[in-house]
Structure formats: C-alpha cells, structure tokens
C-alpha positions as CSV (number, residue, x, y, z in Angstrom):
1,X,-36.3,94.8,-9.7
2,X,-35.7,94.3,-13.5
3,X,-32.2,95.8,-13.4
4,X,-31.2,93.3,-10.6
5,X,-32.5,90.4,-12.7
6,X,-30.7,91.7,-15.8
7,X,-27.4,91.9,-13.9
8,X,-27.9,88.5,-12.4
9,X,-28.5,87.0,-15.9
10,X,-25.4,88.7,-17.2
11,X,-23.4,87.4,-14.2
12,X,-24.7,83.8,-14.6
13,X,-24.0,84.0,-18.4
14,X,-20.5,85.2,-17.8
15,X,-19.8,82.5,-15.3
16,X,-21.2,79.8,-17.6
17,X,-19.0,81.0,-20.5
18,X,-15.9,81.1,-18.4
19,X,-16.4,77.5,-17.3
20,X,-16.7,76.2,-20.8
21,X,-14.9,72.9,-21.6
22,X,-11.8,73.2,-23.7
23,X,-12.5,70.0,-25.7
24,X,-14.9,70.4,-28.6
25,X,-18.5,69.2,-28.1
26,X,-18.2,66.7,-31.0
27,X,-15.2,65.0,-29.4
28,X,-16.8,65.1,-25.9
29,X,-19.9,63.3,-27.3
30,X,-17.5,60.5,-28.7
31,X,-16.0,60.2,-25.2
32,X,-19.3,59.6,-23.5
33,X,-19.7,57.7,-21.2
34,X,-16.5,58.7,-19.4
35,X,-14.0,55.9,-18.6
36,X,-12.4,55.9,-15.1
37,X,-8.6,56.4,-15.3
38,X,-8.1,53.5,-12.8
39,X,-9.9,51.1,-15.2
40,X,-7.9,52.4,-18.2
41,X,-4.6,52.0,-16.2
42,X,-5.5,48.4,-15.2
43,X,-6.5,47.2,-18.6
44,X,-5.9,49.6,-21.5
45,X,-6.4,46.9,-24.1
46,X,-10.0,46.6,-23.1
47,X,-10.6,50.1,-24.3
48,X,-8.8,50.1,-27.6
49,X,-10.2,52.6,-30.0
50,X,-12.4,54.3,-27.4
51,X,-12.2,58.1,-27.0
52,X,-11.2,59.4,-23.6
53,X,-10.5,62.8,-22.1
54,X,-7.7,63.0,-19.6
55,X,-5.6,65.7,-18.1
56,X,-2.6,66.3,-15.9
57,X,0.9,67.6,-15.8
58,X,3.6,67.1,-18.4
59,X,6.5,65.0,-17.2
60,X,8.5,65.1,-20.4
61,X,8.2,65.5,-24.1
62,X,10.1,63.4,-26.7
63,X,10.1,63.9,-30.4
64,X,10.9,60.8,-32.5
65,X,10.2,59.6,-36.0
66,X,7.8,62.3,-37.2
67,X,5.8,62.2,-34.0
68,X,5.8,63.4,-30.4
69,X,5.3,61.5,-27.2
70,X,4.2,63.5,-24.1
71,X,4.5,61.7,-20.8
72,X,1.8,63.0,-18.4
73,X,1.1,62.6,-14.7
74,X,-2.7,62.1,-14.6
75,X,-4.8,64.5,-12.5
76,X,-8.6,64.5,-12.2
77,X,-10.3,67.1,-14.4
78,X,-12.2,69.9,-12.7
79,X,-14.4,72.7,-13.9
80,X,-13.9,73.4,-17.6
81,X,-11.8,70.2,-17.9
82,X,-8.8,71.9,-16.2
83,X,-6.4,69.5,-14.4
84,X,-6.8,69.6,-10.6
85,X,-4.2,68.8,-7.9
86,X,-1.3,66.6,-8.9
87,X,-1.6,65.0,-5.4
88,X,-4.9,63.3,-6.5
89,X,-3.1,61.5,-9.4
90,X,-3.8,57.9,-10.0
91,X,-0.9,57.2,-12.4
92,X,0.6,58.2,-15.7
93,X,-0.2,58.0,-19.4
94,X,1.4,58.8,-22.7
95,X,0.0,61.0,-25.5
96,X,1.1,60.2,-29.0
97,X,0.8,63.2,-31.4
98,X,1.6,63.4,-35.1
99,X,4.2,66.0,-36.1
100,X,6.6,68.1,-34.0
101,X,5.5,69.6,-30.7
102,X,8.2,71.8,-29.2
103,X,9.5,70.4,-25.8
104,X,10.2,74.0,-24.7
105,X,6.4,74.7,-25.0
106,X,5.2,71.3,-23.8
107,X,7.7,71.5,-20.9
108,X,7.8,69.9,-17.5
109,X,4.9,70.8,-15.1
110,X,2.7,72.4,-17.8
111,X,-1.0,71.5,-17.4
112,X,-2.6,69.7,-20.3
113,X,-6.0,68.3,-21.2
114,X,-6.1,65.7,-24.0
115,X,-8.8,64.0,-25.9
116,X,-7.6,60.9,-27.7
117,X,-8.3,57.3,-28.8
118,X,-6.8,54.5,-26.6
119,X,-4.0,52.9,-28.6
120,X,-2.9,50.3,-26.2
121,X,-0.1,50.4,-23.7
122,X,3.7,50.9,-23.6
123,X,6.2,49.7,-21.0
124,X,9.0,52.2,-20.1
125,X,11.7,52.0,-17.4
126,X,10.9,54.2,-14.4
127,X,13.3,54.3,-11.4
128,X,14.3,50.7,-10.9
129,X,11.0,49.3,-12.3
130,X,9.1,49.0,-15.5
131,X,5.9,51.1,-15.7
132,X,3.0,50.3,-18.0
133,X,1.6,53.5,-19.5
134,X,-1.8,53.6,-21.3
135,X,-1.2,55.3,-24.7
136,X,-3.6,57.8,-26.3
137,X,-3.5,58.8,-30.0
138,X,-4.3,62.5,-29.7
139,X,-7.4,64.1,-31.3
140,X,-7.3,67.4,-29.4
141,X,-4.7,68.8,-27.1
142,X,-5.2,71.9,-24.9
143,X,-2.1,73.3,-23.2
144,X,-3.2,75.5,-20.3
145,X,-1.5,78.9,-20.0
146,X,1.2,79.5,-17.4
147,X,0.2,81.9,-14.7
148,X,2.9,83.7,-12.9
149,X,2.3,86.0,-9.9
150,X,3.9,89.4,-9.9
151,X,4.4,89.0,-6.1
152,X,5.6,85.6,-5.0
153,X,3.3,84.1,-2.4
154,X,3.2,84.9,0.5
155,X,5.2,88.1,0.3
156,X,3.7,91.5,-0.3
157,X,5.8,94.2,-2.0
158,X,4.5,97.5,-0.8
159,X,6.7,100.5,-0.2
160,X,4.8,101.6,2.9
161,X,5.4,98.2,4.5
162,X,9.1,98.0,3.8
163,X,10.9,95.9,6.4
164,X,7.9,95.3,8.5
165,X,5.6,92.4,9.2
166,X,1.9,93.0,9.0
167,X,-1.3,91.1,9.0
168,X,-4.1,91.8,6.6
169,X,-6.1,91.0,3.5
170,X,-4.1,91.0,0.3
171,X,-4.9,90.1,-3.4
172,X,-2.6,87.6,-5.1
173,X,-2.7,87.1,-8.9
174,X,-4.2,83.8,-10.2
175,X,-4.3,81.1,-8.8
176,X,-4.1,82.4,-5.2
177,X,-6.9,85.0,-5.0
178,X,-7.6,86.8,-1.8
179,X,-5.9,85.6,1.4
180,X,-5.5,86.7,4.9
181,X,-2.2,86.3,6.7
182,X,1.2,87.5,7.7
183,X,3.4,89.1,5.1
184,X,6.9,90.5,5.1
185,X,8.7,92.8,2.8
186,X,12.3,91.9,2.3
C-alpha cells in the first residue's frame, strides 16, 4: 500500500511542477486581481500603471529607437500561463520592450506570455481601418518553444505500411498526443 501512495505522490508532484507558471511569483502578485482583456481593450487608460499578464501569438516584431515593439494576437492563458487557441482571441495588444529583440526569434506565430505595466494605447493602421492597441511596458517576457512533429499530422511514416491506408492508434509528437484514425504513407 505504501509504494502505491509513494508513486502517487511522485506523480502528483511531477504534474504540479510541470504546470508551473512561467511568470515569477513576485510579478504575479503585482498583477492580482487579474484584469479581463475585454476591459483593457475598451479602456486602457483606466488601467495605466497596473500590472497585467497576457499571452498570445506574435503578429510582427519591429525594432525602433533602442526598443522593440511586439504586436500580439491575444489568446486566453491556460495551464501554466500558456496561450490557448487563437480562435478564442478577443483582440490585439502591443508589448514595448527595452533593447533589441531579434525579429527572427520573436517571429510570426510564436506563442508568447508577457507580464507588463499598462502604458496606454496606440492607434495603428490595420487593413482599411485604424486599430487601437493597448500597450504594455514589459516586465517579463516568456517565449514558448517551437514544437515540430517528426511526422506531419495525420500521416504515419512506417516502412511496413508503405503505400497502404490503415486504421489504428498512433503517437504523434507534441502537441498532438495519441490519436486514432486513418493514415496513409506516401
């Protein structure tokens, strides 16, 4: 009975550590209570100087005058402050960072989580209209790693299935996990 409890404790501890937030505890305590992105988008000036934690997908990165602007498509944060689906986005925001951030590293579609102080808003042209972006002065930025599958979903590359369709259970590398379905080897 004790070995089972020990293994369960190890499993729970491992899961708890893997779900840790990427923004430091000190900055998270400054950002409490959380501000809804919709409220920030409607009236950024009401939250000037407040610390917020937001995340999403990089749209573009621009370096100018000793600083960097990162345009981000907002996405709700999930477990461990990781950005969720871009389909759940409520809008866009800009991150202002001091110094040079390489646009090749902070490239389009990279996932990002940012803690920063609200510094007002900025109006930028966006496809036949002018869009009002809330602006954050960054405190902490976490760029999530790229995950690339060795086998593009939904194909399975196995020599014994060459040229044949089959149905079955197959493991895909992150973020797909296990799936059941039809696969074809080209």
